[in-house]
N, C-alpha and C positions, 0 to 999 in steps of 0.2 A: 551773388558772386562778386559784386563790385566791392572795392576797398574804399578807403577814405583818404583824401588828401589832407594836408596839414590845416587847411581852412574849412574842412568838413564837407567838401564837395565829393560826390561819388566819382570814383575812377572806373571808367568802362574801357575794357580792353577788347579791341577788334582785331581779328586775324584775317589777312588777305592772302590766300593760298592759290597757287596755280602753277602750271608748267612754265618752262622757260619760254619767254616771249609771248606769254598769254595776255599780257597787259596789266598784271597785278600791281606793278610799281606805279604806273601812271594813274590807275584807279585809286590806289591808296592816297596819293597826293591830291587827287580831285576831291576825295571825301574830306581830307584834312583841311583843304582850302575853304570848304563850305561850312566848317564848324569852328566857331571862335575858340581859340586856345588849343585846338587839336594839333597833334604832330605825329610824324611817322618814324618808327624805328625799323631799320633794315636788318633782316636776319643775316644778310651777307656780311655785316660788320662783325659777326661772331665766327667767321671762318677761323680755323686754327692758324696760328702764326707760323709761317714757313720757317722762321728762324729757330723755332722750338722743335721742329720735326727733323728727325735723322734721315739723311739721304733723300731730302725732298726733291722731286722732279716734277715741275708743272705739266710736263707732257704726258705723264703717266698717273699723276695724282687724280683721284676721282672726286671732283668738286660737286658732284650731283648726288651724293649719298648723305644722309643725315650725320653720319660719323665725321664728316669733314668740318662740322661746326661745333662750337663749344656751347651746347644747349644747356648745360648745367649753369653756366654763367647767365645765359638769357633768362632762365627760370628764376634765378636769384634776383636779377634786376627787376623783373616783372613783379615778383612778390614784394620787393622793396617799394616800388612805385605804388602798388595797391595799398601798402601799409602807410603811405604818406611820406616816404623818404626819397630824396633825390638820388640819382645814380650817375656814374661816369661810364659812358658807353664807348667801347673800342671803335676805332675807325680803321677799316681795312683798306689797304692799298693794293689794287689789282695789278699794278705794274710790278710790284716787288713781291706780291703774295704774302705780305706781312702787315702787322699792325703799325700804324703811325704812332709817333711818340705822344702826340696830342690826343686827348679823348674828347667826347662830347657830353657835356653835363645836361641831364634831363631831370626836370622836376615833375611831380605828379600833375595831371591835367584831367579835365572831364572826360576826354576821349584820347586814347593812345592807340595808334594803329601799328601793328606789326605785320610787315609784308615779307614773304619769302617762299622758297620752294617747299620748305619743311616746317613751316611755322606751327603746325599742329600734328607733326609726325609721331610724337610720343604722347602717351597719356598724361605725363607730367606737364607738358606744355598745353595740350588741348583743354585740360580742366581749368586753366587759368582764364580762358577767354569767355567773355560775355556774348560775343557775336562772332561767328565764323563765316567768312565769305570765300567761295571757291570760284575762280575765274576760269571758264572753260573755253578752249579753242581746239580745233582739230589738229592732228599732226602736221598736215601740209601747211596750214596757216602758220603754226608756230615755227616750222622750219623756215619758211620764206621770210618771216619777220626776223628770225635770228640770223639768217644769212645776210640780209641787208644790214643789220646792225653791226655784226662782227666784221664784215668787210669794210664798211664805212667808218666805224668808230674804233676798231681794235686791230686794224692792219692785218686781218686774217685773209687767207686765200679761200675762194669758194670750195676748193677741194678739201682743205683742212676742216672747214666748217661742216661740210657734209659728212666727212669721215667721223668726226667727233659726235655729231648728232646721231648718226646711225649706230655707232658702237657704244656710246656711253649715255648721251643725253636721253634718248628715247627709252632705252631699256630701264634706266633709273627712274624715268617718269612713270613707267608702268608699275615698277616695283615699289616706289616710295611716294610719288606725288598723287597719282590717281586714287590710291586707297584712302586719301584724306577727304575725297569728295563726299562720301556719305556722312561725314561729320558736319557738313556745311548747313547753316541756317538759311543761306541764300546762295543760289548758283547764278552767276552772271555769265551769259554767253557773249563772247567777244570774237566775232568771226570776220566782220568787214572793216572798212575804214571807221575807226571807233570815235564816238563822241563821248568822252569820258564823263563830262558833266551829266549827260543823260544816263550813262551806265551807273553813275554814282547814286542816282535818285532813289532806287529801292533801298539802298543801305541807309541813306540819310533819313528816309521815311521811317525805317525801322528804329533808328536811333531817336527820332522824334517821339515815337511811341513809348520810348523809355523815359520820356519827360526831360530830355536834355535840351539845353538852349542852343539848338542848331540854327 
């Protein structure tokens, strides 16, 4: 499944999937930090640009379904990286719900990690990955983490966080995120105060088995 970089190095694509506040982002960066040359692509950067959407309203827009992201562009970029070509990745601004003018240039690398809610939600995406990781946490754990994050970092009220979680986040989790779990090569359970270096070990070990220079 691996492609080739311009210098002949295998490109291994790793997907990190899980529910909101499951810990997938921090796990992805813990893995990348342990592997020379590895880096993370955030699926969130492929959210549709609000400036291109008619009558966009962030209070009603469903950010938790796969259709909210431009997955065809993500597929195109991953195919290009596997073929040994660099790509310019959009950068999404959550404050404006639109893409920034500047992009992020990424070249092929031995390990590229894609993390997001819907990283393998379609067959076109799933078939590109050499290793799929699902980060599992129960609903109460995910809600408490999201509550702390959104109140502290995004200026949300506890009431609005709970309302959104109950009406959109969790129903979309059951509909779109949880069905990706059977595709996983490794399931990481992240329930307590996490030690991400420890949680990353099974993934790093699996990559070592693929004869990568981790």
